Residue frames as qw, qx, qy, qz and C-alpha x, y, z in Angstrom:
[[0.300, 0.322, 0.130, 0.889, 45.81, -25.98, 84.34],
 [0.309, -0.772, -0.297, -0.470, 42.91, -24.46, 86.31],
 [0.716, -0.626, -0.188, 0.245, 44.71, -25.06, 89.49],
 [0.581, 0.039, 0.054, 0.811, 47.89, -23.52, 88.24],
 [0.039, 0.527, 0.226, 0.818, 46.01, -20.33, 87.24],
 [0.517, -0.763, -0.261, -0.286, 43.92, -20.11, 90.45],
 [0.738, -0.455, -0.124, 0.482, 47.05, -20.61, 92.73],
 [0.429, 0.163, 0.104, 0.882, 48.79, -17.87, 90.75],
 [0.208, -0.675, -0.309, -0.637, 45.75, -15.57, 91.23],
 [0.714, -0.637, -0.275, 0.096, 45.66, -16.56, 94.91],
 [0.684, -0.245, -0.096, 0.680, 49.21, -15.43, 95.29],
 [0.228, 0.356, 0.173, 0.890, 48.87, -12.26, 93.40],
 [0.337, -0.650, -0.215, -0.647, 45.70, -10.90, 95.09],
 [0.781, -0.552, -0.290, 0.018, 45.84, -12.80, 98.50],
 [0.713, -0.292, -0.107, 0.628, 49.51, -12.01, 99.44],
 [0.263, 0.377, 0.117, 0.880, 49.42, -8.54, 97.77],
 [0.362, -0.727, -0.288, -0.507, 46.65, -7.47, 100.17],
 [0.737, -0.475, -0.338, 0.341, 48.43, -8.28, 103.34],
 [0.436, -0.072, -0.134, 0.887, 50.93, -5.30, 103.31],
 [0.127, -0.441, -0.263, -0.848, 48.11, -2.92, 102.32],
 [0.601, -0.608, -0.442, -0.272, 45.83, -4.14, 105.10],
 [0.675, -0.344, -0.331, 0.563, 48.60, -4.01, 107.69],
 [0.256, 0.150, 0.000, 0.955, 49.57, -0.36, 106.58],
 [0.346, -0.544, -0.352, -0.679, 45.75, 0.62, 106.78],
 [0.699, -0.550, -0.453, 0.062, 45.37, -0.96, 110.26],
 [0.589, -0.238, -0.232, 0.737, 48.40, 0.77, 111.65],
 [0.074, 0.263, 0.137, 0.952, 47.46, 4.09, 110.16],
 [0.504, -0.559, -0.346, -0.560, 43.81, 4.00, 111.56],
 [0.705, -0.420, -0.510, 0.258, 45.06, 2.74, 114.91],
 [0.007, 0.882, -0.080, 0.465, 46.85, 6.10, 115.51],
 [0.339, -0.711, 0.485, -0.380, 47.89, 5.67, 119.29],
 [0.738, -0.298, 0.590, -0.138, 48.14, 1.88, 119.24],
 [0.600, 0.571, -0.465, -0.313, 50.06, 0.81, 116.14],
 [0.040, 0.331, -0.938, 0.093, 51.61, -2.18, 117.84],
 [0.497, 0.177, 0.717, -0.456, 48.23, -3.49, 118.96],
 [0.639, 0.560, -0.037, -0.526, 46.86, -2.89, 115.41],
 [0.370, 0.516, -0.754, -0.172, 49.84, -4.77, 113.88],
 [0.153, -0.178, 0.944, -0.233, 49.35, -7.70, 116.21],
 [0.567, 0.342, 0.534, -0.526, 45.65, -7.94, 115.72],
 [0.592, 0.604, -0.295, -0.444, 46.06, -7.72, 111.93],
 [0.241, 0.405, -0.881, -0.049, 48.61, -10.70, 111.95],
 [0.333, 0.015, 0.853, -0.403, 46.35, -12.58, 114.28],
 [0.672, 0.457, 0.242, -0.531, 43.38, -12.14, 111.94],
 [0.439, 0.557, -0.635, -0.307, 45.73, -13.42, 109.03],
 [0.028, 0.241, -0.958, 0.152, 46.57, -16.49, 110.95],
 [0.496, 0.222, 0.661, -0.517, 42.84, -17.12, 111.91],
 [0.631, 0.560, -0.101, -0.528, 41.83, -16.62, 108.22],
 [0.336, 0.467, -0.799, -0.177, 44.54, -19.02, 107.09],
 [0.169, -0.032, 0.957, -0.235, 43.31, -21.78, 109.59],
 [0.593, 0.417, 0.489, -0.485, 39.59, -21.38, 108.69],
 [0.590, 0.605, -0.273, -0.459, 40.34, -21.14, 104.90],
 [0.107, 0.382, -0.916, -0.063, 42.56, -24.25, 105.07],
 [0.336, 0.107, 0.868, -0.349, 39.94, -26.13, 106.84],
 [0.589, 0.573, 0.209, -0.530, 37.22, -25.04, 104.22],
 [0.437, 0.595, -0.564, -0.370, 39.53, -25.75, 101.39],
 [0.015, -0.228, 0.973, -0.028, 40.22, -29.25, 102.70],
 [0.523, 0.324, 0.615, -0.494, 36.42, -29.82, 102.83],
 [0.577, 0.623, -0.146, -0.508, 36.20, -29.11, 99.21],
 [0.017, 0.397, -0.887, -0.234, 38.44, -32.17, 98.41],
 [0.269, 0.174, 0.938, -0.131, 35.47, -34.39, 98.90],
 [0.478, 0.611, 0.293, -0.558, 33.20, -32.42, 96.59],
 [0.786, 0.482, 0.338, 0.187, 32.98, -32.45, 92.78],
 [0.180, 0.947, -0.266, -0.015, 35.72, -29.79, 92.66],
 [0.947, 0.025, -0.134, 0.291, 38.24, -32.40, 93.82],
 [0.696, -0.218, -0.031, 0.684, 41.66, -31.24, 93.82],
 [0.205, 0.478, 0.209, 0.828, 40.75, -27.92, 92.25],
 [0.437, -0.739, -0.506, -0.079, 38.68, -27.22, 95.28],
 [0.564, -0.577, -0.177, 0.564, 41.30, -25.67, 97.57],
 [0.335, 0.030, 0.275, 0.901, 42.54, -23.36, 94.83],
 [0.158, -0.634, -0.556, -0.513, 38.93, -22.27, 94.22],
 [0.499, -0.775, -0.352, 0.164, 38.37, -21.41, 97.89],
 [0.516, -0.372, 0.032, 0.771, 41.75, -19.62, 98.17],
 [0.191, 0.231, 0.387, 0.872, 40.88, -17.46, 95.07],
 [0.301, -0.733, -0.502, -0.346, 37.40, -16.65, 96.32],
 [0.557, -0.705, -0.244, 0.365, 38.79, -15.58, 99.74],
 [0.449, -0.191, 0.160, 0.858, 41.57, -13.57, 98.18],
 [0.029, 0.448, 0.477, 0.756, 38.98, -11.77, 96.01],
 [0.395, -0.780, -0.472, -0.116, 36.83, -11.06, 98.93],
 [0.565, -0.448, -0.177, 0.670, 39.72, -9.23, 100.57],
 [0.230, 0.241, 0.304, 0.893, 39.35, -6.59, 97.91],
 [0.270, -0.736, -0.529, -0.325, 35.90, -5.59, 99.27],
 [0.437, -0.837, -0.221, 0.247, 36.97, -4.13, 102.65],
 [0.562, -0.297, 0.152, 0.757, 40.17, -2.80, 101.24],
 [0.169, 0.419, 0.469, 0.759, 38.52, -0.97, 98.55],
 [0.315, -0.834, -0.416, -0.181, 35.99, 0.49, 101.09],
 [0.567, -0.633, -0.087, 0.519, 38.72, 1.64, 103.35],
 [0.403, -0.024, 0.294, 0.866, 40.59, 3.40, 100.45],
 [0.033, 0.590, 0.459, 0.664, 37.45, 5.16, 99.24],
 [0.471, -0.793, -0.374, 0.092, 36.55, 6.18, 102.74],
 [0.525, -0.478, 0.046, 0.702, 40.09, 7.70, 103.19],
 [0.279, 0.250, 0.400, 0.836, 39.84, 9.53, 99.81],
 [0.198, -0.759, -0.475, -0.399, 36.45, 10.96, 100.76],
 [0.539, -0.750, -0.171, 0.343, 37.96, 12.19, 104.11],
 [0.546, -0.190, 0.234, 0.782, 40.88, 13.56, 102.33],
 [0.115, 0.476, 0.475, 0.731, 38.69, 15.52, 99.84],
 [0.344, -0.846, -0.377, -0.156, 36.50, 16.96, 102.61],
 [0.602, -0.583, -0.057, 0.542, 39.64, 18.02, 104.55],
 [0.429, 0.010, 0.316, 0.846, 40.87, 20.00, 101.57]]
């Protein structure tokens, strides 16, 4: 049951962050939206590779088969930190401009 819950949370938060982060990267890139888009996708792929490796390592810990879902959930939750910071910074800039 914990694995099912954690995988659902991973899908909800992790996959929901990708379009938001992509849009923010393209918006902040201004004159180089294609480069920003390519780098964002590359970062997602690198994160997937590293996260999968770390998740695989947890299989030999006391977490057992729940380990990969825990790692994925933690990584997904961590994506909220820079996303929130970018949104708050943008709101501050918009408030100052008005």
